[in-house]
C-alpha positions in Angstrom: -29.4 -26.9 -69.9 -27.8 -23.7 -70.9 -24.0 -23.4 -71.0 -24.2 -21.3 -67.8 -26.3 -24.0 -66.0 -23.8 -26.7 -66.9 -20.9 -24.6 -65.6 -22.7 -23.9 -62.3 -23.5 -27.6 -61.7 -19.9 -28.6 -62.4 -18.6 -26.0 -59.9 -21.0 -27.2 -57.2 -19.9 -30.8 -57.8 -16.3 -29.8 -57.4 -17.1 -27.9 -54.1 -19.3 -30.6 -52.7 -16.5 -32.6 -50.9 -15.3 -29.4 -49.2 -18.7 -28.3 -48.1 -19.5 -31.8 -46.8 -16.2 -31.8 -44.9 -17.0 -28.5 -43.3 -20.6 -29.3 -42.3 -20.4 -33.0 -41.3 -20.0 -33.7 -37.6 -16.7 -35.3 -36.6 -16.8 -39.0 -35.9 -16.2 -38.5 -32.1 -18.5 -35.5 -31.8 -21.3 -35.8 -29.2 -24.8 -34.7 -30.1 -28.0 -34.3 -28.3 -31.2 -32.3 -28.8 -30.2 -29.7 -26.2 -26.5 -29.1 -26.6 -24.9 -30.4 -29.8 -21.1 -30.3 -29.7 -19.1 -30.3 -32.9 -15.4 -30.8 -33.4 -13.5 -28.2 -35.4 -13.9 -28.7 -39.1 -10.9 -30.3 -40.8 -9.0 -28.2 -43.4 -9.7 -29.3 -46.9 -6.8 -31.0 -48.5 -6.8 -28.8 -51.5 -4.5 -25.9 -52.7 -5.3 -22.4 -51.5 -7.9 -20.6 -53.6 -5.5 -17.6 -54.0 -1.8 -17.6 -54.9 0.5 -17.6 -51.7 2.4 -14.4 -51.1 5.6 -14.1 -49.0 4.7 -12.9 -45.5 5.8 -9.4 -44.8 6.3 -10.2 -41.1 9.7 -11.7 -40.2 9.8 -14.8 -38.0 11.6 -12.6 -35.3 12.3 -8.9 -35.4 15.6 -7.7 -34.1 15.6 -3.9 -33.4 18.9 -2.2 -34.0 20.3 -0.9 -30.6 23.6 0.5 -31.7 22.8 4.0 -30.3 21.4 2.7 -27.0 23.2 3.4 -23.7 22.0 0.0 -22.3 21.5 -3.6 -23.2 18.2 -5.3 -22.2 17.9 -9.0 -21.7 14.8 -11.0 -20.8 15.4 -14.4 -19.2 13.5 -17.1 -17.3 15.3 -18.0 -14.1 14.7 -21.4 -12.6 13.7 -21.8 -9.0 14.4 -24.8 -6.8 11.0 -26.4 -7.5 11.5 -26.0 -11.3 9.2 -23.0 -11.8 10.8 -20.3 -13.9 10.5 -16.6 -13.2 10.5 -13.9 -15.9 13.3 -11.5 -15.3 14.4 -8.4 -17.1 18.1 -7.4 -16.8 19.3 -4.0 -18.0 23.0 -3.5 -18.3 24.5 0.0 -18.9 26.5 -0.3 -22.1 30.2 -0.8 -21.3 29.5 -1.8 -17.7 32.2 -3.8 -15.9 32.1 -5.0 -12.3 28.8 -3.1 -11.7 26.5 -3.9 -8.8 23.0 -5.1 -9.4 19.9 -3.5 -8.1 16.9 -6.0 -8.0 13.2 -5.3 -7.7 10.7 -8.2 -7.5 7.2 -7.3 -8.4 3.6 -8.5 -9.2 3.1 -5.4 -11.4 4.7 -6.5 -14.7 8.4 -6.4 -14.9 8.3 -5.7 -18.7 6.2 -2.6 -18.3 8.2 -1.3 -15.3 11.4 -1.4 -17.4 9.7 0.3 -20.4 8.0 3.4 -19.1 9.1 5.1 -22.4 10.4 3.9 -25.8 13.9 5.4 -25.7 17.5 4.7 -26.3 18.3 6.3 -22.9 18.3 4.2 -19.8 17.0 7.0 -17.6 14.0 7.5 -19.8 12.8 3.9 -19.8 13.0 3.8 -16.0 11.0 7.0 -15.4 8.0 5.9 -13.5 6.8 3.6 -10.7 9.3 1.8 -8.5 12.4 3.2 -10.3 14.7 5.7 -8.6 16.0 6.3 -12.2 18.5 9.0 -11.3 20.1 6.8 -8.7 20.3 3.8 -11.0 21.8 5.7 -13.9 24.2 7.9 -12.0 25.4 5.0 -9.9 26.0 2.8 -12.9 23.8 0.0 -11.5 22.6 -3.0 -13.4 18.8 -2.9 -13.1 17.0 -6.2 -12.6 13.2 -6.5 -12.4 11.4 -9.8 -11.9 7.8 -10.9 -12.0 7.0 -12.9 -8.8 5.7 -16.4 -9.3 2.2 -16.6 -10.8 2.2 -13.1 -12.2 2.6 -11.8 -15.8 5.6 -13.6 -17.5 6.4 -15.9 -14.6 5.3 -19.5 -14.1 3.8 -20.9 -10.9 1.0 -20.1 -8.6 0.2 -16.7 -7.3 -0.6 -16.2 -3.6 -1.1 -12.7 -2.1 1.8 -12.0 0.3 2.8 -15.7 0.1 3.5 -16.9 3.7 6.8 -18.5 4.7 7.4 -22.0 3.4 6.5 -24.7 5.8 4.2 -22.4 7.9 0.6 -23.1 8.7 -0.7 -21.4 5.5 2.1 -22.5 3.1 3.0 -26.2 3.1 5.2 -25.9 0.0 9.0 -25.6 0.2 9.0 -22.2 -1.6 8.2 -18.6 -0.7 9.5 -15.1 -1.6 12.5 -15.7 0.5 13.6 -18.8 -1.3 12.7 -17.3 -4.7 14.9 -14.3 -4.0 17.7 -16.5 -2.9 17.5 -18.6 -6.0 17.3 -15.5 -8.2 20.4 -13.9 -6.7 22.3 -17.2 -7.0 21.5 -17.3 -10.7 22.4 -13.6 -11.2 25.8 -13.9 -9.6 26.7 -16.7 -12.0 25.1 -15.4 -15.2 25.6 -11.6 -15.4 29.3 -11.2 -16.4 29.2 -7.4 -16.2 28.4 -7.5 -12.5 30.7 -7.5 -9.4 28.5 -10.2 -7.8 26.9 -7.8 -5.3 23.1 -7.4 -5.2 20.9 -4.8 -3.6 17.1 -5.2 -3.4 14.7 -2.2 -3.4 11.0 -1.7 -3.9 7.9 0.2 -2.9 4.6 -1.1 -1.3 4.2 -4.8 -2.3 7.6 -4.5 -4.0 8.8 -3.1 -0.6 7.4 -6.1 1.3 9.5 -8.4 -0.9 12.9 -7.0 0.3 11.7 -7.8 3.8 11.1 -11.4 2.8 14.6 -11.5 1.3 15.9 -10.7 4.8 14.5 -13.8 6.4 17.2 -16.1 5.0 19.4 -13.8 2.9 21.7 -14.9 0.1 25.4 -14.1 0.9 25.6 -11.8 -2.2 22.7 -9.7 -0.9 24.5 -6.7 0.5 21.8 -4.0 0.9 18.0 -3.8 1.2 15.7 -0.8 0.8 12.0 -1.6 1.7 10.1 1.6 0.9 6.5 2.0 2.2 6.4 -1.8 2.7 3.3 -3.9 3.3 4.0 -5.4 6.7 0.8 -6.2 8.7 -2.4 -6.2 6.6 -4.6 -6.2 9.7 -3.0 -3.9 12.1 -2.5 -0.8 9.9 -1.6 -1.4 6.3 -3.6 -2.4 3.2 -6.5 -4.6 4.3 -7.6 -3.4 7.7 -6.8 -0.7 10.3 -7.4 -2.0 13.8 -10.2 -4.3 12.5 -12.0 -1.9 10.2 -11.9 -3.1 6.6 -10.4 -0.8 3.9 -13.0 -1.6 1.4 -11.7 0.7 -1.3 -9.1 -2.0 -1.8 -11.6 -4.4 -3.2 -10.7 -3.2 -6.7 -7.0 -3.9 -6.1 -7.7 -7.4 -4.8 -9.8 -8.2 -7.9 -7.4 -6.8 -10.4 -4.4 -8.3 -8.7 -5.5 -11.8 -8.1 -8.3 -12.7 -10.5 -6.0 -13.2 -13.5 -2.3 -13.8 -14.1 -1.8 -10.7 -16.2 -4.3 -8.5 -14.3 -6.7 -8.3 -17.2 -9.8 -8.4 -15.0 -10.9 -4.8 -14.2 -13.1 -3.4 -11.4 -15.9 -1.1 -12.6 -17.7 1.7 -10.8 -21.4 1.8 -10.9 -21.6 5.5 -9.9 -19.5 8.6 -10.5 -19.2 9.1 -6.8 -17.6 6.1 -5.0 -19.6 7.0 -1.9 -22.8 6.0 -3.8 -21.2 2.8 -5.2 -20.4 1.5 -1.7 -23.4 2.8 0.1 -26.0 1.4 -2.2 -24.3 -2.0 -2.3 -24.7 -2.3 1.5 -21.9 -4.4 3.0 -18.4 -4.9 1.6 -19.3 -8.6 1.2 -22.3 -7.8 -0.9 -20.4 -5.5 -3.2 -17.7 -8.1 -3.6 -20.4 -10.7 -4.5 -21.7 -8.3 -7.1 -18.3 -8.1 -8.7 -17.8 -11.9 -8.7 -15.1 -11.9 -6.1 -16.1 -15.2 -4.5 -14.0 -16.7 -7.3 -10.9 -15.0 -5.9 -9.0 -17.1 -3.4 -7.5 -14.2 -1.4 -10.9 -12.6 -1.0 -12.3 -15.8 0.4 -9.4 -16.0 2.9 -9.7 -12.3 3.9 -13.4 -12.3 4.4 -13.1 -15.5 6.5 -10.6 -13.9 8.9 -12.1 -10.5 10.1 -10.2 -10.7 13.4 -6.5 -10.7 14.1 -6.0 -14.5 14.2 -3.0 -16.5 13.2 -3.7 -16.0 9.5 -2.6 -12.4 10.0 -0.1 -12.7 12.8 1.9 -15.4 11.2 2.4 -13.3 8.1 3.2 -10.0 9.9 6.7 -9.2 8.7 7.7 -7.1 11.8 7.0 -10.2 14.0 8.9 -12.5 11.7 12.0 -10.3 11.4 12.1 -9.7 15.2 13.2 -13.3 15.8 16.8 -12.7 14.9 19.2 -9.8 14.1 19.0 -8.3 10.6 22.1 -9.5 8.8 21.9 -7.3 5.7 22.3 -3.4 5.9 18.7 -2.2 5.5 17.2 1.2 4.9 13.6 1.5 5.9 11.7 4.3 4.1 8.5 5.8 5.5 6.2 8.5 4.3 4.3 10.7 6.8 1.2 10.8 4.6 1.2 7.3 3.2 -2.5 6.5 2.2 -1.7 2.8 1.8 1.0 1.4 4.1 1.5 4.0 6.9 2.0 1.3 9.5 4.7 -1.0 8.1 8.1 0.6 8.0 8.0 2.0 11.5 6.6 -1.3 12.9 9.6 -3.1 11.4 12.0 -0.5 12.8 10.5 -0.9 16.2 10.7 -4.7 16.0 14.3 -5.1 14.7 16.2 -2.2 16.1 16.6 -3.7 19.7 18.7 -6.6 18.2 20.7 -4.3 15.8 24.1 -4.7 17.4 25.9 -4.2 14.1 24.0 -0.9 13.3 22.8 -2.3 10.1 19.3 -0.7 10.3 18.7 2.8 9.0 15.4 4.7 8.9 14.3 7.6 6.7 11.0 9.4 7.2 9.9 12.1 4.6 6.9 14.3 3.9 5.6 12.2 1.1 2.6 10.1 0.0 2.9 6.4 -0.9 6.0 6.0 -3.0 6.6 9.8 -3.1 10.3 9.5 -2.4 11.0 8.7 -6.1 8.8 11.7 -7.3 9.2 15.4 -7.1 9.1 16.2 -3.4 8.8 20.0 -3.0 5.0 19.8 -2.2 2.1 17.5 -1.5 -1.3 18.8 -2.2 -1.6 22.3 -0.7 1.5 21.8 1.4 4.9 23.3 0.3 8.1 22.2 1.9 10.6 24.8 0.6 12.8 22.3 -1.2 12.7 19.0 -3.2 12.7 16.7 -0.2 12.6 13.6 -2.4 15.6 14.6 -4.5 17.5 15.3 -1.2 16.6 11.7 -0.1 17.7 10.1 -3.3 21.0 12.0 -3.8 22.1 12.6 -0.2 20.8 9.5 1.6 19.8 6.7 -0.7 22.6 6.8 -3.3 25.4 7.1 -0.6 23.9 4.1 1.2 23.7 1.9 -2.0 27.2 3.0 -3.2 28.8 2.2 0.1 27.4 -1.3 0.4 27.3 -2.4 -3.2 30.4 -0.9 -5.0 33.8 -2.6 -5.0 35.7 0.5 -3.8 33.1 1.5 -1.3 33.0 5.2 -0.6 32.6 6.1 3.1 29.1 6.4 4.5 28.2 9.5 6.6 24.4 9.4 6.7 22.6 9.5 10.0 21.1 6.4 11.5 17.7 8.2 11.3 16.9 10.9 8.8 13.6 12.5 9.8 11.9 15.4 8.0 10.2 17.6 10.5 6.9 18.9 9.2 5.7 22.3 10.2 9.2 23.7 10.5 10.1 21.9 7.2 13.6 20.8 8.2 15.6 17.6 8.0 16.8 16.2 11.3 19.7 13.8 11.6 19.0 11.6 14.6 20.7 8.7 16.4 17.4 6.8 17.1 13.7 7.1 16.7 11.7 8.5 18.3 14.0 11.0 20.0 13.2 14.4 18.5 16.8 15.5 18.8 20.2 14.1 19.6 20.8 16.2 22.7 19.3 18.9 24.8 15.7 17.7 24.7 13.5 14.9 26.1 10.2 13.3 25.3 7.5 13.9 27.8 4.1 12.2 27.5 1.5 14.9 27.6 -2.2 14.9 27.4 -4.5 16.9 25.1 -7.7 16.7 27.2 -11.1 17.0 25.7 -13.1 19.5 27.7 -16.4 21.4 27.9 -17.2 23.9 25.2 -15.2 21.9 22.6 -11.9 23.0 24.2 -8.6 21.3 24.2 -6.1 21.8 27.0 -2.5 20.5 27.2 -1.2 19.1 30.5 0.9 16.2 31.8 -0.5 12.8 30.8 -2.3 10.9 33.6 -0.6 8.0 35.2 -3.5 5.7 34.2 -6.0 5.4 31.4 -9.4 6.9 32.0 -11.9 4.6 33.6 -15.7 4.5 33.8 -16.9 7.3 36.2 -18.4 6.3 39.5 -21.1 8.9 39.0 -22.4 10.8 35.9 -19.6 12.8 34.2 -19.6 15.4 31.6 -19.7 14.2 28.0 -20.5 15.3 24.4 -22.6 13.2 22.1 -23.7 12.8 18.5 -25.8 10.4 16.5 -24.0 8.1 14.1 -26.3 7.1 11.2 -25.0 4.3 8.9 -27.4 5.6 6.2 -25.4 8.9 6.2 -21.8 7.9 7.0 -19.1 10.6 7.3 -17.2 10.9 4.0 -13.4 10.5 4.3 -13.0 13.4 1.8 -15.1 15.9 0.0 -17.6 14.5 -2.4 -17.8 13.4 -5.1 -15.2 10.8 -4.2 -13.3 9.4 -7.2 -12.3 5.7 -7.2 -8.8 4.9 -6.0 -6.4 5.9 -8.8 -3.3 7.8 -9.6 -4.2 9.8 -12.8 -4.6 13.4 -11.7 -5.8 14.4 -15.1 -8.9 12.1 -14.4 -9.4 13.7 -11.0 -7.8 10.7 -9.2 -6.1 12.4 -6.2 -6.2 9.4 -3.9 -2.4 9.5 -3.2 -2.8 12.8 -1.3 -6.1 12.6 0.5 -4.4 12.5 3.9 -3.4 16.2 3.5 -7.0 17.2 2.5 -8.5 20.1 4.4 -10.7 18.7 7.2 -13.0 21.7 7.5 -15.9 20.0 5.8 -15.9 17.2 8.4 -15.5 19.6 11.3 -18.8 21.2 10.4 -20.9 18.0 10.6 -23.2 17.3 13.5 -21.9 13.7 13.7 -18.3 14.9 14.2 -17.0 16.3 17.5 -14.3 18.9 17.2 -12.1 20.1 20.1 -9.8 23.0 19.6 -6.9 24.6 21.6 -6.3 28.2 22.1 -3.9 29.9 19.6 -0.4 28.7 20.4 2.1 31.3 21.6 5.1 29.0 21.3 6.0 25.9 19.2 4.7 22.5 20.2 6.8 19.7 18.8 5.9 16.0 18.8 8.0 13.0 17.8 6.4 9.5 17.9 3.0 8.0 18.1 0.1 10.0 19.5 -2.1 7.6 21.5 -5.9 7.9 21.8 -7.4 7.3 25.2 -11.1 7.4 24.8 -13.8 6.9 27.4 -16.9 6.4 25.2 -20.3 4.8 25.2 -22.7 3.8 22.5 -26.4 3.0 22.5 -25.6 0.2 20.1 -23.7 -3.1 20.6 -20.7 -2.2 18.2 -19.1 1.0 17.2 -16.1 2.4 15.3 -14.1 5.3 16.6 -12.1 7.6 14.4 -9.6 10.0 16.0 -7.9 12.8 14.0 -5.1 15.0 15.3 -5.1 18.3 13.3 -3.0 21.3 12.8 -5.2 24.4 12.3 -3.5 27.2 10.4 -4.0 30.9 11.2 -7.1 32.5 9.7 -4.9 34.3 7.2 -1.6 33.1 5.7 -0.1 36.0 3.7 2.4 33.9 1.8 -0.2 31.3 0.7 -3.8 32.8 1.2 -5.5 29.5 0.4 -4.0 28.0 3.5 -5.9 30.4 5.8 -7.7 28.3 8.4 -6.6 25.1 6.8 -7.1 22.0 8.9 -4.3 19.6 8.2 -4.4 16.0 9.5 -1.1 15.2 11.3 -2.1 11.8 12.5 -5.4 9.9 12.3 -6.8 6.4 12.5 -9.8 4.2 13.2 -10.5 1.5 15.8 -13.3 -1.1 15.6 -15.0 -1.3 19.0 -15.6 -5.1 19.0 -11.9 -5.6 19.4 -11.6 -3.5 22.6 -10.8 -6.5 24.8 -9.0 -8.7 22.3 -7.9 -8.2 18.7 -8.3 -11.9 18.0 -11.8 -12.2 19.4 -14.8 -10.0 18.6 -17.1 -9.2 21.4 -20.3 -7.2 21.6 -20.2 -3.9 23.4 -22.4 -3.2 26.4 -24.9 -0.5 25.3 -25.0 2.8 27.1 -22.0 1.9 29.2 -18.8 4.0 29.3 -15.9 1.8 28.1 -12.2 2.6 27.8 -10.4 2.4 24.4 -6.7 2.8 23.7 -5.1 2.8 20.3 -2.1 4.4 18.6 -2.3 6.9 15.8 0.3 6.9 13.0 3.7 8.4 14.1 4.5 12.1 13.4 7.5 14.4 13.6 5.7 17.7 13.6 5.9 21.2 15.0 2.6 23.1 15.7 3.8 26.6 15.1 2.9 29.8 17.0 -0.3 31.3 15.7 -1.7 27.8 14.9 -4.1 25.8 17.0 -4.4 22.1 17.7 -7.6 20.3 17.0 -9.0 16.8 17.7 -11.9 15.4 15.7 -13.9 12.3 16.7 -16.4 10.5 14.6 -17.8 6.9 14.0 -17.4 6.4 10.2 -14.9 7.2 7.6 -16.6 6.2 4.4 -16.2 4.6 1.9 -12.5 4.2 2.9 -13.7 1.8 5.6 -16.8 -0.4 5.6 -19.6 0.8 7.7 -20.0 -0.6 11.2 -23.7 -1.7 11.4 -23.6 -0.6 15.1 -25.4 -3.8 15.9 -23.1 -6.7 16.8 -23.0 -9.4 14.1 -20.5 -12.3 13.8 -18.9 -11.1 10.6 -19.5 -7.5 9.3 -18.6 -8.5 5.8 -22.0 -10.2 5.6 -24.1 -7.8 7.6 -27.7 -7.5 6.4 -29.6 -4.2 5.7 -31.6 -4.6 8.9 -28.4 -4.8 11.0 -27.5 -1.1 10.2 -29.0 1.1 12.9 -28.5 4.6 14.3 -26.6 4.9 17.5 -26.0 7.7 20.0 -22.3 8.0 20.8 -21.0 9.7 23.9 -17.4 10.9 24.4 -16.6 11.7 28.0 -14.4 14.6 29.0 -12.0 12.2 30.8 -10.8 11.3 27.3 -7.5 12.6 26.0 -4.8 12.2 23.3 -1.4 11.3 24.7 1.2 13.3 22.8 4.9 12.4 22.6 5.9 16.0 23.4 9.5 17.1 22.9 10.7 19.6 25.5 14.0 21.4 25.7 16.2 20.7 28.7 17.6 24.2 28.5 
């Protein structure tokens, strides 16, 4: 052997034990010809092959915060069942006897309290679910908490977790008990506070303050549910009157599939219209995305009707059982694309028992959550002032200061603050709906659908329309599930909030409706040009007398303000068709929301359903329009127009064309405000 060969053999002999240890199967490893399983290789009990260097990463890094105007703490707060919830507490530097403002969220408390890397409190709170100016100017201690099962918190996550001890929650904990336990801990462990807590939030975070009102902690002194989720079937996130809002499949997947929301929905087409149409049913698209693994999707798709799964969770019905004990400000947006039903439903339910005048209502010209953004415009609409800033500074902050600060300043806000669209004015009201405090009255009036696509305004009939004894006048169109009516101009971007990426979902309710009005499968009825203002305050109600050649049908009704042909101050608004109120009704629930029933084909049937509330003035020179159609896609899943037990699982052959007839006895009941003078 050469000297080189001897050296090589010696090196291999030295390495042999290490190589053997790495390759040999462990004693308890299982092996078979098809699927051998090996245990992890043990680490050789030898010194490193390179000299160890001191790590340049400290065990724990402590960032200097001497120049910060706040102190941030992250804690795990124990609940009564032992589960700990991740909570971020931000204390203004030098605070003493400051009130606390709590938000509970499934959207990551750490991120919502770090919208920017900054030494300034107002900067880190700029973004979703933080009225940063109110928090900073009011000197509030900001508290943000992950709900159980999400992000940094322990426990199990259940979408809109039902009340403890109810049919669908046999455990002793819910969001009400978790809020109680959280406030109990905060009042004993935040020495800079005065022991008073307010709770505030938007959307899901707005639903959570409502849960806190069920059995409120004594230290809870104020609640501000903004655009809250209230009834997922009647008119908020999941359904509207039985029609499924299938664009929310992405939200369900991303929210529920993993604790930290890592699972992401993907689009298979640039245009969401194509994504949903080519999949077929909502159930089939959900299957393609693996959603059968997601517990909430399995529950939702098993409860297409308004059974006790939905009614027992409806917050308006739960809160109507007893007077609200905590001063509460409900905040509603006229053009809320997500939860347009909830706030006003709660107000209607709880106000009759409000002997202590604890319940306040604010309604502004915003989209979902728009009250914390810049509020001088929405899409093409301009309001002449920053309506959101007015709300935060003149309504929200006085409310919070009055109920949460030790030396409570007097409160002079109105019981109801309602922005009047059209005239673009704030109205201070004693109650809703009233239109004004004195000198006017609400008169139910009818916008009647007539021949020649005309609308006429008259006193509302004493009774709803009924099937005619003999053939009556009607208009008709063919509804084809293969070519459903888009809910906005195509291409339709996926639901999102990044305008730079073309995601304009938050403002679609103020889109121009001209494209829809020109389709042959959309009926449009228009009034003469108005010579005097027409003001409405409250819910318009659709009274349709309609027939279908199928055995099921959807009915979409839109109340529209048509601008003059030319608008000198804003030329692009010439002829604009602005939705004031619009909604959908699934025909199978005509007789009972809880029990689907096939429709009799070619038979005139009466339908009655409310549209979202409005506080609007149709100005002189404008016209009023009503549009009627049978699809609103892909916002809502297509009705196959053939009755099937569960539309989520309709098959391709079930989707058939149908001829729809709208009889001229149909009308829209308007809550018309008339002057007594």
